[in-house]
Backbone as CSV, one residue per row, in Angstrom:
resi,resn,N_x,N_y,N_z,CA_x,CA_y,CA_z,C_x,C_y,C_z
1,ALA,67.491,-61.054,72.081,66.034,-61.042,71.987,65.570,-62.261,71.199
2,ASP,64.315,-62.643,71.389,63.741,-63.741,70.615,63.700,-63.346,69.142
3,TRP,63.681,-64.357,68.261,63.614,-64.080,66.831,62.802,-65.170,66.157
4,ASP,61.854,-64.760,65.302,61.153,-65.716,64.464,60.880,-65.088,63.106
5,ALA,60.959,-65.913,62.076,60.858,-65.428,60.703,59.544,-64.712,60.397
6,PRO,58.374,-65.256,60.764,57.140,-64.565,60.403,57.039,-63.156,60.983
7,THR,57.430,-62.987,62.233,57.334,-61.679,62.876,58.417,-60.731,62.372
8,ASP,59.660,-61.202,62.336,60.788,-60.320,62.036,61.055,-60.124,60.544
9,LEU,60.640,-61.078,59.723,60.856,-60.945,58.274,59.563,-60.762,57.502
10,GLY,58.432,-61.031,58.134,57.154,-60.945,57.441,56.953,-62.083,56.456
11,MET,57.641,-63.216,56.692,57.548,-64.378,55.800,57.217,-65.607,56.637
12,ASP,56.366,-66.487,56.097,56.049,-67.712,56.829,57.217,-68.688,56.832
13,LYS,57.843,-68.889,55.697,58.963,-69.826,55.593,60.067,-69.208,54.747
14,ILE,61.288,-69.625,55.045,62.428,-69.234,54.224,63.192,-70.498,53.851
15,LYS,63.822,-70.496,52.684,64.594,-71.649,52.243,66.030,-71.460,52.713
16,VAL,66.455,-72.296,53.659,67.736,-72.138,54.336,68.763,-73.108,53.763
17,ARG,69.944,-72.595,53.429,71.062,-73.416,52.963,71.927,-73.866,54.135
18,SER,72.157,-72.948,55.104,72.960,-73.308,56.272,72.663,-72.363,57.434
19,ILE,72.993,-72.846,58.634,72.905,-72.038,59.849,74.246,-72.180,60.550
20,GLU,74.846,-71.049,60.911,76.134,-71.075,61.610,76.008,-70.327,62.932
21,PHE,76.560,-70.921,63.978,76.584,-70.298,65.297,78.036,-70.058,65.694
22,LEU,78.361,-68.806,66.008,79.687,-68.433,66.493,79.535,-68.060,67.965
23,PRO,80.059,-68.883,68.869,79.858,-68.665,70.301,80.665,-67.493,70.838
24,SER,80.299,-67.060,72.028,81.017,-65.965,72.689,81.997,-66.484,73.734
25,ALA,81.789,-67.722,74.207,82.622,-68.265,75.280,82.452,-69.782,75.348
26,ALA,83.283,-70.407,76.172,83.155,-71.844,76.410,81.781,-72.137,76.998
27,ASN,81.230,-73.262,76.613,79.933,-73.747,77.098,78.734,-72.928,76.643
28,ASP,78.897,-72.098,75.624,77.717,-71.453,75.047,76.809,-72.544,74.492
29,HIS,75.515,-72.434,74.782,74.531,-73.399,74.311,73.515,-72.644,73.459
30,PHE,73.304,-73.108,72.234,72.427,-72.430,71.277,71.409,-73.410,70.728
31,ILE,70.145,-72.977,70.708,69.063,-73.788,70.139,68.268,-72.928,69.169
32,ILE,68.010,-73.473,67.995,67.089,-72.853,67.047,66.049,-73.918,66.712
33,ARG,64.793,-73.535,66.761,63.691,-74.485,66.579,62.890,-74.181,65.314
34,GLU,62.072,-75.126,64.931,61.159,-74.980,63.796,59.840,-74.417,64.281
35,GLY,59.560,-73.172,63.899,58.233,-72.600,64.072,57.871,-71.943,65.380
36,SER,58.283,-72.535,66.510,57.874,-71.988,67.803,58.742,-72.579,68.910
37,LEU,58.505,-72.122,70.115,59.245,-72.615,71.277,59.068,-74.117,71.470
38,THR,57.935,-74.656,71.050,57.671,-76.079,71.245,57.996,-76.919,70.010
39,GLY,58.476,-76.282,68.938,58.809,-77.004,67.717,60.069,-77.838,67.882
40,PRO,60.288,-78.772,66.960,61.500,-79.593,67.031,62.747,-78.741,66.803
41,SER,63.854,-79.164,67.395,65.080,-78.380,67.220,65.674,-78.615,65.837
42,ILE,66.113,-77.549,65.219,66.816,-77.593,63.939,68.310,-77.694,64.225
43,MET,68.744,-76.994,65.268,70.147,-76.978,65.675,70.177,-76.833,67.194
44,ASP,70.924,-77.700,67.850,71.048,-77.668,69.307,72.490,-78.030,69.621
45,VAL,73.304,-77.023,69.944,74.744,-77.239,70.124,75.248,-76.597,71.410
46,THR,76.290,-77.202,71.964,77.047,-76.625,73.067,78.499,-76.575,72.609
47,CYS,79.101,-75.414,72.681,80.451,-75.205,72.155,81.500,-75.337,73.259
48,SER,82.629,-75.922,72.919,83.677,-76.166,73.913,84.463,-74.908,74.261
49,ASP,84.546,-73.960,73.324,85.216,-72.685,73.595,84.742,-71.639,72.595
50,ALA,85.257,-70.429,72.692,84.794,-69.326,71.842,85.158,-69.502,70.369
51,MET,86.052,-70.423,70.061,86.452,-70.672,68.669,85.749,-71.895,68.069
52,ASP,84.874,-72.529,68.826,84.196,-73.751,68.407,82.925,-73.419,67.615
53,ASN,83.106,-72.840,66.432,81.973,-72.478,65.577,81.263,-73.734,65.104
54,ARG,79.946,-73.670,65.029,79.150,-74.815,64.577,78.294,-74.407,63.392
55,ARG,78.158,-75.334,62.432,77.353,-75.065,61.232,76.559,-76.303,60.862
56,VAL,75.322,-76.075,60.417,74.453,-77.128,59.890,74.166,-76.765,58.447
57,TYR,74.371,-77.741,57.540,74.119,-77.530,56.111,72.865,-78.271,55.682
58,PHE,72.137,-77.665,54.766,70.988,-78.285,54.128,71.287,-78.215,52.634
59,ASP,71.809,-79.298,52.068,72.407,-79.312,50.737,71.619,-78.562,49.661
60,GLU,70.392,-78.912,49.479,69.568,-78.264,48.446,68.762,-77.104,49.005
61,GLY,68.927,-76.833,50.275,68.109,-75.838,50.951,66.873,-76.513,51.520
62,LEU,66.410,-76.016,52.653,65.252,-76.595,53.310,64.316,-75.465,53.718
63,TRP,63.031,-75.612,53.345,62.039,-74.614,53.751,61.774,-74.767,55.238
64,MET,61.864,-73.669,55.988,61.638,-73.730,57.427,61.203,-72.379,57.960
65,THR,60.757,-72.401,59.193,60.393,-71.195,59.930,61.265,-71.155,61.182
66,PRO,62.481,-70.626,61.076,63.391,-70.618,62.224,62.857,-69.778,63.381
67,TYR,63.067,-70.290,64.597,62.604,-69.607,65.800,63.678,-69.735,66.877
68,ILE,64.075,-68.617,67.460,65.058,-68.608,68.542,64.410,-67.964,69.763
69,ASP,64.377,-68.711,70.858,63.940,-68.169,72.147,65.213,-67.988,72.963
70,ILE,65.613,-66.761,73.181,66.892,-66.476,73.823,66.973,-67.062,75.226
71,SER,65.838,-67.252,75.894,65.872,-67.818,77.249,66.280,-69.294,77.237
72,GLU,66.193,-69.957,76.079,66.641,-71.347,75.949,68.150,-71.444,75.739
73,CYS,68.765,-70.343,75.375,70.190,-70.330,75.053,70.998,-69.861,76.265
74,THR,72.219,-70.366,76.375,73.149,-69.919,77.403,74.341,-69.319,76.692
75,LEU,74.547,-68.016,76.873,75.613,-67.308,76.171,76.474,-66.566,77.178
76,GLY,77.803,-66.747,77.078,78.701,-66.048,77.987,78.520,-64.545,77.904
77,THR,78.595,-64.017,76.684,78.367,-62.589,76.417,77.504,-62.523,75.164
78,ALA,76.220,-62.345,75.361,75.274,-62.417,74.241,75.647,-61.489,73.086
79,ALA,76.161,-60.313,73.393,76.524,-59.354,72.342,77.664,-59.859,71.464
80,ASN,78.426,-60.840,71.948,79.564,-61.359,71.172,79.254,-62.650,70.423
81,ALA,78.084,-63.247,70.652,77.671,-64.439,69.921,77.026,-64.005,68.613
82,LYS,77.076,-64.895,67.609,76.530,-64.539,66.305,75.874,-65.751,65.647
83,VAL,74.754,-65.511,64.990,74.065,-66.532,64.215,73.958,-66.029,62.779
84,THR,74.357,-66.866,61.841,74.233,-66.514,60.426,73.357,-67.555,59.753
85,ILE,72.261,-67.105,59.155,71.373,-67.988,58.407,71.538,-67.627,56.941
86,THR,72.024,-68.593,56.156,72.224,-68.386,54.722,71.013,-68.945,53.989
87,VAL,70.373,-68.097,53.192,69.182,-68.525,52.462,69.532,-68.775,51.005
88,VAL,68.680,-69.581,50.359,68.877,-69.926,48.946,68.232,-68.868,48.105
């Protein structure tokens, strides 16, 4: 399902330390954007296999409004993919 911080957390912005994507299969494509479907991408990755975990770090933490539109993502088995957002 789609996910955005204001709707799902009741917060406009969160201070993010890192975002990690654990794919479900080869060629999983994951996009997380700032604020909305039309916002700039914060993370845009395509994984080579199910073990090709990807992580983006924001050293001091970065204030953002993460937004995921599931229709933009390609997941082999959506139930087996995982996103972890670590906040400060």
